[in-house]
C-alpha positions in Angstrom: 21.7 6.7 -3.9 19.8 5.9 -0.6 17.6 3.3 -2.3 20.3 0.7 -2.8 18.7 -2.8 -2.8 19.7 -5.1 0.0 19.0 -8.6 -1.4 18.9 -11.6 0.8 21.3 -13.8 -1.1 20.7 -16.9 1.0 17.0 -16.7 0.5 17.5 -16.3 -3.3 19.6 -19.4 -3.3 17.0 -21.4 -1.4 14.3 -20.2 -3.7 16.4 -21.4 -6.7 16.8 -24.8 -5.1 20.6 -24.4 -4.5 21.7 -26.1 -1.2 23.0 -23.7 1.5 24.4 -26.2 4.0 27.1 -28.9 3.8 24.8 -31.9 4.3 22.6 -30.8 1.4 25.7 -30.3 -0.8 27.0 -33.8 0.2 23.6 -35.2 -1.0 23.8 -33.4 -4.3 27.4 -34.5 -4.9 26.5 -38.2 -4.2 23.5 -38.0 -6.5 25.6 -36.5 -9.3 28.3 -39.1 -8.8 25.7 -41.9 -9.0 24.3 -40.4 -12.3 27.8 -40.4 -13.7 28.4 -44.0 -12.7 31.0 -43.2 -10.1 31.0 -45.1 -6.8 32.8 -44.0 -3.7 33.0 -47.0 -1.4 34.6 -45.2 1.5 31.7 -43.0 2.5 33.0 -42.0 5.9 33.5 -38.3 6.6 37.2 -39.1 7.0 37.6 -40.5 3.4 40.2 -38.7 1.3 37.5 -37.9 -1.3 35.1 -36.1 1.1 38.0 -34.4 2.9 39.1 -32.9 -0.4 35.6 -31.9 -1.4 34.8 -30.3 2.0 38.1 -28.2 2.0 37.1 -26.3 -1.2 
């Protein structure tokens, strides 16, 4: 029982290419919206869309 693994989850995420900070997530979301054909014209950090996304 003493040999319980202690994985570094943040490092695992980084190695998998998953963003670990808010700015990287914002970039990923913008890229996915563009692929889907959605356009958010109000790109300020105070826009209702980004406030909703960042609260989750």
